[in-house]
C-alpha positions in Angstrom: 0.0 0.0 0.0 1.1 3.5 -0.7 2.0 5.6 2.3 1.8 9.4 2.6 5.5 10.2 3.5 5.7 13.3 5.6 8.9 14.8 6.9 9.2 15.4 10.6 11.7 15.4 13.3 10.7 11.9 14.4 10.3 10.3 11.0 13.3 11.9 9.4 15.9 13.2 11.9 18.2 14.6 9.0 15.4 16.8 7.6 16.0 19.5 10.2 19.8 19.1 9.9 19.4 19.9 6.2 17.3 23.0 6.9 20.0 24.1 9.5 22.8 23.6 6.9 20.8 25.6 4.4 20.3 28.5 6.9 24.1 28.4 7.7 25.1 28.4 3.9 22.6 31.4 3.3 24.1 33.3 6.4 27.6 32.8 5.1 26.8 34.0 1.5 25.0 37.1 3.1 28.1 37.8 5.1 30.2 37.7 1.9 27.9 40.2 0.1 27.8 42.6 2.9 31.6 42.5 3.3 31.9 43.1 -0.4 29.8 46.3 0.0 31.9 47.4 2.9 35.0 47.0 0.8 33.4 49.0 -2.0 32.6 51.8 0.4 36.2 51.9 1.5 37.1 52.2 -2.3 35.0 55.4 -2.3 36.7 56.8 0.7 40.2 56.0 -0.6 40.0 56.1 -4.5 43.8 56.0 -4.7 43.9 52.5 -3.3 44.4 49.5 -5.6 40.6 48.6 -6.0 40.7 48.5 -9.8 42.6 45.2 -9.9 40.7 42.6 -12.1 41.0 40.0 -9.4 39.1 42.1 -6.8 36.2 42.9 -9.1 36.0 39.3 -10.3 35.9 38.2 -6.6 33.0 40.7 -6.0 31.1 39.3 -9.1 31.5 35.7 -7.9 30.2 36.5 -4.4 27.3 38.4 -5.7 26.4 35.5 -8.1 26.7 33.0 -5.3 24.3 35.0 -3.1 21.8 35.5 -5.9 22.0 31.7 -6.7 21.4 30.9 -3.1 18.4 33.2 -2.8 17.0 31.8 -6.1 17.5 28.2 -5.0 16.3 28.4 -1.4 13.6 31.2 -2.1 14.4 33.1 1.0 12.3 36.1 0.5 13.2 37.8 3.8 16.9 37.8 3.0 16.3 38.9 -0.6 14.1 41.8 0.7 16.7 43.0 3.3 19.9 42.6 1.4 19.8 46.0 -0.2 18.8 47.8 3.0 21.6 46.1 5.0 24.2 46.7 2.4 23.2 50.4 2.4 23.6 50.6 6.2 26.8 48.7 6.1 28.3 51.3 3.7 27.0 54.3 5.7 28.2 53.0 8.9 31.7 52.2 7.5 32.0 55.6 5.9 31.0 57.3 9.2 33.4 55.3 11.4 36.1 55.6 8.9 35.9 59.3 9.0 35.6 59.3 12.8 38.6 57.1 13.2 40.6 59.3 10.9 39.9 62.4 12.9 40.8 60.6 16.1 44.1 59.3 14.7 45.1 62.6 13.3 44.4 64.3 16.7 45.9 61.6 19.1 48.3 59.8 16.7 48.2 56.9 19.1 48.0 53.4 17.7 47.4 52.1 21.3 44.1 53.8 21.6 42.9 52.1 18.4 43.9 48.7 19.7 41.9 49.3 22.9 38.9 50.4 20.9 39.3 47.3 18.8 39.4 45.1 22.0 36.0 46.5 23.4 34.3 46.5 20.1 35.2 42.9 19.5 33.4 42.0 22.7 30.4 43.8 21.4 30.5 42.0 18.1 30.6 38.6 19.7 27.7 39.5 22.1 25.6 40.8 19.2 26.4 37.8 17.0 25.6 35.4 19.9 22.2 37.2 20.5 21.3 36.9 16.9 22.2 33.3 16.5 20.4 32.6 19.9 17.2 33.9 18.4 17.8 32.3 15.0 16.2 35.2 13.3 17.5 37.5 10.6 15.3 40.6 10.6 16.0 44.2 9.7 16.5 45.5 13.3 19.0 42.8 14.3 20.7 43.2 11.0 21.2 46.9 11.4 22.5 46.5 15.0 24.9 43.8 13.7 26.1 45.9 10.8 26.7 48.9 13.1 29.2 46.9 15.2 30.7 44.8 12.4 31.5 48.0 10.4 33.1 49.5 13.5 35.2 46.5 14.0 36.1 46.4 10.4 37.5 49.9 10.4 39.4 49.3 13.7 41.0 46.1 12.5 41.7 47.8 9.2 43.7 50.5 10.9 45.4 48.4 13.5 46.6 45.6 11.1 47.6 48.1 8.4 49.8 49.8 11.0 51.6 46.7 11.8 52.7 44.8 8.6 54.4 42.1 10.6 51.2 41.4 12.6 49.2 41.2 9.3 51.7 38.6 8.0 51.5 36.6 11.2 47.7 36.8 11.6 46.4 35.8 8.2 47.7 32.2 8.2 46.3 31.7 11.7 42.9 33.2 10.7 42.7 31.0 7.7 43.7 27.9 9.6 41.2 28.5 12.4 38.4 29.2 9.8 38.9 25.9 8.1 39.1 24.0 11.5 35.9 25.6 12.8 34.1 25.1 9.6 34.9 21.4 9.4 34.1 21.0 13.2 30.8 22.9 12.7 29.5 20.8 9.8 30.6 17.7 11.5 28.3 18.5 14.4 25.5 19.3 12.0 25.8 16.0 10.2 25.9 14.1 13.5 22.8 15.9 14.6 24.3 17.6 17.6 23.6 21.1 16.4 20.1 21.3 17.9 21.2 19.9 21.2 24.2 22.0 22.2 25.1 25.7 22.1 28.7 25.1 21.0 27.6 25.5 17.4 26.4 29.1 18.1 29.8 30.0 19.4 31.3 28.4 16.2 29.0 30.5 14.1 30.2 33.6 15.9 33.9 32.7 15.2 33.0 31.9 11.7 31.4 35.2 11.0 34.2 37.2 12.6 36.9 35.3 10.6 35.1 35.7 7.3 35.2 39.4 7.8 38.8 39.5 8.8 39.8 37.2 5.8 38.0 39.6 3.4 39.8 42.5 4.9 42.9 41.4 3.0 41.8 43.1 -0.1 42.0 46.6 1.2 44.5 46.0 3.8 47.0 45.0 0.9 45.9 48.2 -0.8 46.7 50.1 2.3 50.1 48.7 2.6 50.9 49.4 -1.2 49.8 52.9 -0.7 51.9 53.4 2.4 54.8 52.0 0.5 54.4 54.4 -2.3 54.1 57.3 0.0 57.3 56.3 1.8 59.1 55.9 -1.4 58.0 59.4 -2.5 59.0 60.9 0.8 62.5 59.3 0.6 63.0 60.7 -2.9 62.0 64.2 -1.8 64.5 64.1 1.2 67.3 62.8 -1.1 66.6 65.5 -3.6 66.5 65.4 -7.4 68.1 62.5 -9.1 70.9 62.7 -11.5 68.6 62.4 -14.4 66.6 65.4 -13.2 69.9 67.4 -12.7 71.1 66.8 -16.3 67.7 67.5 -17.8 67.7 70.7 -19.9 64.5 72.1 -21.3 64.5 72.4 -25.0 64.6 75.9 -26.5 61.3 77.4 -27.5 
């Protein structure tokens, strides 16, 4: 006899795990798109930076395509509806805090102050991410609060890491390694069905989100370092004075 097969937590335990995996994937793709919008807002603030490289724009296109594909496949109307709004708030908050930090640094010229701000902002970011993952809801209000803090921490990390090139070179391999470790660990828990019985996965989601943001920062951190290197070379040339080629140059008679 034919039976009417219905999916429920009792009849098919992996059904809810598949829904959870889908939510996680969509959340990660939304993170990528919002981070790309933040990077684009930085390119508007600092047009001299190396944002016109083909690799950067190709990465942006791939990320946007992935998000649109996920929205089309999973038919998540709430995320599709709020993407534009959250992206606009991300850009506005980033521009605001970028200007604010620029003024603070120009007045104080103390890198230690920025590191302290980064420490306290990191605590706020973790708490906000945890509260959002605890509610398992992605609405506009929580999204705006989240973008407020994540844009602030983006700017602070951007300034701190760009000021210490050695710290950047030391930090990136660790960030990538931890990202891979937590990603494998998280999906292993999801597959085994532990994700709905423990809160550890929520902490892992927090770490994943923070490390995704930090990993995507490499685009404009590298641009910052290149710009600093160019300025340093220009300053050294001005101190040394004109080169031999400039000294021997003679204007042609009119």
